[in-house]
TIRO-2110 file (N, C-alpha, C; in Angstrom, 1 decimal):
// TIRO-2110
98.1, 88.0, 80.9, N, 1, A
98.3, 88.3, 82.3, CA, 1, A
98.5, 89.8, 82.5, C, 1, A
99.3, 90.4, 81.5, N, 2, A
99.5, 91.9, 81.6, CA, 2, A
98.2, 92.7, 81.6, C, 2, A
97.3, 92.2, 80.9, N, 3, A
96.0, 92.9, 80.8, CA, 3, A
95.2, 92.9, 82.1, C, 3, A
95.5, 91.9, 82.9, N, 4, A
94.7, 91.7, 84.1, CA, 4, A
95.5, 92.2, 85.4, C, 4, A
96.6, 92.9, 85.1, N, 5, A
97.4, 93.4, 86.2, CA, 5, A
97.3, 94.9, 86.2, C, 5, A
97.1, 95.5, 87.5, N, 6, A
97.1, 96.9, 87.7, CA, 6, A
98.4, 97.2, 88.5, C, 6, A
99.1, 98.2, 88.2, N, 7, A
100.3, 98.6, 88.9, CA, 7, A
100.3, 100.1, 89.0, C, 7, A
100.9, 100.6, 90.1, N, 8, A
101.0, 102.0, 90.4, CA, 8, A
102.5, 102.4, 90.5, C, 8, A
102.7, 103.7, 90.4, N, 9, A
104.1, 104.2, 90.5, CA, 9, A
104.5, 104.0, 91.9, C, 9, A
105.8, 103.7, 92.1, N, 10, A
106.4, 103.5, 93.5, CA, 10, A
106.2, 104.8, 94.3, C, 10, A
106.1, 104.6, 95.6, N, 11, A
105.9, 105.7, 96.5, CA, 11, A
107.1, 105.6, 97.6, C, 11, A
107.7, 106.7, 97.9, N, 12, A
108.7, 106.7, 98.9, CA, 12, A
108.2, 107.2, 100.3, C, 12, A
108.4, 106.4, 101.3, N, 13, A
108.0, 106.8, 102.7, CA, 13, A
109.0, 106.4, 103.7, C, 13, A
109.5, 107.3, 104.5, N, 14, A
110.4, 107.0, 105.6, CA, 14, A
111.6, 106.1, 105.2, C, 14, A
112.1, 106.4, 104.0, N, 15, A
113.3, 105.7, 103.6, CA, 15, A
113.0, 104.4, 102.8, C, 15, A
111.8, 104.1, 102.6, N, 16, A
111.3, 102.9, 101.9, CA, 16, A
110.7, 103.3, 100.6, C, 16, A
111.0, 102.5, 99.6, N, 17, A
110.3, 102.7, 98.3, CA, 17, A
109.3, 101.5, 98.2, C, 17, A
108.0, 101.8, 97.9, N, 18, A
107.0, 100.8, 97.9, CA, 18, A
106.3, 100.7, 96.6, C, 18, A
106.3, 99.5, 96.0, N, 19, A
105.6, 99.3, 94.7, CA, 19, A
104.5, 98.3, 95.0, C, 19, A
103.3, 98.7, 94.5, N, 20, A
102.0, 97.9, 94.8, CA, 20, A
101.4, 97.5, 93.5, C, 20, A
101.2, 96.2, 93.3, N, 21, A
100.6, 95.7, 92.0, CA, 21, A
99.5, 94.7, 92.4, C, 21, A
98.4, 94.7, 91.6, N, 22, A
97.2, 93.9, 91.9, CA, 22, A
97.0, 93.1, 90.6, C, 22, A
96.8, 91.7, 90.7, N, 23, A
96.5, 90.9, 89.6, CA, 23, A
95.1, 90.3, 89.9, C, 23, A
94.2, 90.4, 88.9, N, 24, A
92.8, 89.9, 89.0, CA, 24, A
92.1, 90.4, 90.2, C, 24, A
92.4, 91.5, 90.7, N, 25, A
91.7, 92.2, 91.8, CA, 25, A
91.8, 91.4, 93.2, C, 25, A
92.5, 90.3, 93.2, N, 26, A
92.6, 89.6, 94.5, CA, 26, A
94.0, 89.3, 94.9, C, 26, A
95.0, 89.3, 94.0, N, 27, A
96.4, 89.0, 94.3, CA, 27, A
97.2, 90.2, 94.3, C, 27, A
97.8, 90.5, 95.5, N, 28, A
98.6, 91.7, 95.6, CA, 28, A
100.1, 91.3, 95.7, C, 28, A
100.9, 92.0, 95.0, N, 29, A
102.4, 91.8, 95.1, CA, 29, A
103.0, 93.2, 95.6, C, 29, A
103.6, 93.1, 96.7, N, 30, A
104.3, 94.3, 97.3, CA, 30, A
105.8, 94.1, 97.1, C, 30, A
106.5, 95.1, 96.6, N, 31, A
107.9, 95.2, 96.5, CA, 31, A
108.3, 96.4, 97.4, C, 31, A
109.1, 96.2, 98.4, N, 32, A
109.6, 97.2, 99.3, CA, 32, A
111.1, 97.3, 99.3, C, 32, A
111.7, 98.4, 99.0, N, 33, A
113.1, 98.6, 98.9, CA, 33, A
113.6, 99.7, 99.9, C, 33, A
114.6, 99.4, 100.7, N, 34, A
115.2, 100.4, 101.5, CA, 34, A
116.1, 101.3, 100.7, C, 34, A
115.9, 102.6, 100.8, N, 35, A
116.7, 103.6, 100.0, CA, 35, A
118.1, 103.6, 100.6, C, 35, A
118.3, 103.1, 101.8, N, 36, A
119.7, 103.3, 102.4, CA, 36, A
120.5, 102.0, 102.3, C, 36, A
119.9, 100.8, 102.4, N, 37, A
120.6, 99.6, 102.4, CA, 37, A
120.4, 98.8, 101.1, C, 37, A
119.4, 99.1, 100.4, N, 38, A
119.1, 98.4, 99.1, CA, 38, A
118.4, 97.1, 99.4, C, 38, A
118.1, 96.8, 100.7, N, 39, A
117.3, 95.5, 101.0, CA, 39, A
116.0, 95.5, 100.2, C, 39, A
115.7, 94.4, 99.6, N, 40, A
114.4, 94.2, 98.9, CA, 40, A
113.5, 93.2, 99.7, C, 40, A
112.3, 93.6, 99.9, N, 41, A
111.3, 92.7, 100.5, CA, 41, A
110.2, 92.5, 99.6, C, 41, A
109.9, 91.3, 99.2, N, 42, A
108.8, 91.0, 98.3, CA, 42, A
107.8, 90.1, 99.0, C, 42, A
106.5, 90.5, 98.9, N, 43, A
105.5, 89.7, 99.6, CA, 43, A
104.2, 89.6, 98.7, C, 43, A
103.6, 88.4, 98.7, N, 44, A
102.4, 88.2, 98.0, CA, 44, A
101.2, 88.1, 99.0, C, 44, A
100.1, 88.8, 98.7, N, 45, A
98.9, 88.7, 99.6, CA, 45, A
97.7, 88.4, 98.7, C, 45, A
96.7, 87.8, 99.3, N, 46, A
95.5, 87.5, 98.7, CA, 46, A
94.4, 88.5, 99.2, C, 46, A
94.8, 89.4, 100.0, N, 47, A
93.9, 90.4, 100.6, CA, 47, A
94.6, 91.7, 100.6, C, 47, A
93.9, 92.8, 100.1, N, 48, A
94.5, 94.1, 100.1, CA, 48, A
94.7, 94.7, 101.5, C, 48, A
93.8, 94.4, 102.4, N, 49, A
93.9, 94.8, 103.7, CA, 49, A
95.1, 94.3, 104.4, C, 49, A
95.5, 93.0, 104.2, N, 50, A
96.7, 92.5, 104.8, CA, 50, A
97.9, 93.1, 104.2, C, 50, A
97.9, 93.4, 102.9, N, 51, A
99.0, 94.1, 102.3, CA, 51, A
99.2, 95.5, 102.8, C, 51, A
98.1, 96.2, 103.1, N, 52, A
98.2, 97.6, 103.7, CA, 52, A
98.7, 97.5, 105.1, C, 52, A
98.3, 96.5, 105.8, N, 53, A
98.8, 96.3, 107.2, CA, 53, A
100.4, 96.1, 107.2, C, 53, A
100.8, 95.3, 106.2, N, 54, A
102.2, 95.0, 106.1, CA, 54, A
103.0, 96.3, 105.7, C, 54, A
102.4, 97.1, 104.8, N, 55, A
103.1, 98.4, 104.4, CA, 55, A
103.2, 99.2, 105.7, C, 55, A
102.2, 99.3, 106.5, N, 56, A
102.2, 100.2, 107.7, CA, 56, A
103.3, 99.6, 108.7, C, 56, A
103.4, 98.3, 108.8, N, 57, A
104.5, 97.7, 109.6, CA, 57, A
105.9, 98.1, 109.1, C, 57, A
106.1, 98.0, 107.8, N, 58, A
107.4, 98.2, 107.3, CA, 58, A
107.8, 99.7, 107.4, C, 58, A
106.9, 100.6, 107.1, N, 59, A
107.3, 102.0, 107.1, CA, 59, A
107.6, 102.5, 108.5, C, 59, A
107.2, 101.8, 109.5, N, 60, A
107.6, 102.2, 110.9, CA, 60, A
109.0, 101.7, 111.2, C, 60, A
109.5, 100.8, 110.4, N, 61, A
110.9, 100.2, 110.7, CA, 61, A
111.9, 101.2, 110.2, C, 61, A
113.1, 101.2, 110.8, N, 62, A
114.2, 102.0, 110.4, CA, 62, A
114.8, 101.5, 109.1, C, 62, A
114.8, 102.3, 108.1, N, 63, A
115.2, 101.9, 106.7, CA, 63, A
116.7, 101.8, 106.7, C, 63, A
117.5, 102.2, 107.7, N, 64, A
118.9, 102.1, 107.8, CA, 64, A
119.3, 100.7, 108.2, C, 64, A
118.4, 99.9, 108.7, N, 65, A
118.7, 98.5, 109.2, CA, 65, A
118.3, 97.5, 108.2, C, 65, A
118.7, 96.3, 108.3, N, 66, A
118.2, 95.1, 107.5, CA, 66, A
117.4, 94.3, 108.4, C, 66, A
116.4, 93.6, 107.8, N, 67, A
115.4, 92.8, 108.5, CA, 67, A
115.2, 91.5, 107.9, C, 67, A
114.7, 90.5, 108.7, N, 68, A
114.2, 89.3, 108.2, CA, 68, A
112.7, 89.3, 108.5, C, 68, A
111.9, 89.6, 107.5, N, 69, A
110.4, 89.7, 107.8, CA, 69, A
109.7, 88.5, 107.1, C, 69, A
END
């Protein structure tokens, strides 16, 4: 499994830390952490475009608040 997984360094945007991993080129795991509250949001996607849309949604949110997404 480890040989079929690609992972990148986390990126910080607007108070959020975003970790993006891809398994077998089709399964995306997003881990998003608020730098201020410590809230962790994890989501699995089967489409990179959907994952990118979710990232764009999250980074527009206030990282000082907690959310149920």
